[in-house]
N, C-alpha and C positions, 0 to 999 in steps of 0.2 A: 665214647669210643668211635673212632673213625675207621670204617671198613671200606676197602677199595675192591671192586670187582673188575677183572680184566681178562682178556684173551691174549694169546701169543702165537708166534709162528711155530714154536716147538718147546718141548720140556724134556730135560734129560738130567743126568747125574750132576752136571755143573750148574743147572738152574734153568731159569726161564730165558728163552731165546727169541730174538727179533732180528730182522734183516736190515732195518733202516736206522742208521745212527742218529738221525734227527728225532725220530720217534722214541728211541731209547732215552735220549737226553730229556725229553719232555716227560716221559713216563716215570723216569727215576725221580724227578722232582715230586711227582704225585705220590709215588710209593713211599718216599721219605716222610710224607705227612700222614700216612695211614698207620693205624695201630694193628690192623689185620689186613692181610692180602689174600683175597679169594680169587683163584684162577679157574676160569671156565674154558675147558678145551675138550674136543672130542678125542677119542683114543688114538686116532691116526697121528696126532701131534707128538706122541711119544717117539715116533720114528723120524720126525723132521729134525734137521740139524742146521745150525747157523754158527758162524764164527763170532757173533756178537751176543754176549750174555747181558741180559737186562738186570737180573738179580740172582743171587744164589738160591739154591733149593731151600735152605733153612729159613729164608726170609718169608717164604710162602706159609700161610696159616692153613689153608684148605684148598684142595683141588676138587672140582666138580667135573665129572666126565661120564661117558656112556659105558655100558656093560661090555664093550669090546676091549677094555683094558687088560693087558697081559699080566700074569702073576708076578713076573719079574719087575714090572713097573709099580705094581702095588707094593712089593717089598722095598723098592727104592724109596718110595714115599714114606713108608713106615719107618725105615731106617733113619730118615732125615727128620722124623717127628712131624711130618705133614699130614693133616687130616684128609680123609678121602670120602667123598660122597659119590656114589654111583647111581646115576639116573637110568632106570630101565625105560628105554624109549618106546617099547611096545605096550606096556601096561600102564605106564605113568607112575609106577612105584619107584620110590627112592630108597636106596639102601645106604646106610651110613656105616662106614668102617669104624671099628672100635678105636682106632688111633685118632679119629677126628674129635674125640671128646677130651683129648689131652691138651 
């Protein structure tokens, strides 16, 4: 199984967003080769927007973020079937959302 880890400029209901078309072109080729896509972003990235969509939300297997994530964003990920891992940056404890085992 090939698992790809990546960050992005933003994440919203339409999917993963980037601002550079050349970067998107290269990353899409890598994403196409991955069986699982794990996105590592801090909670502020849920508020960032871009006109360029790298991939749809349903293509993402798991999101790893910090405890600042808002409930509406947790719900957005759950509705799309995306697993969620919340890293508690203060204590080093990692909490895994129930949807991440799906």
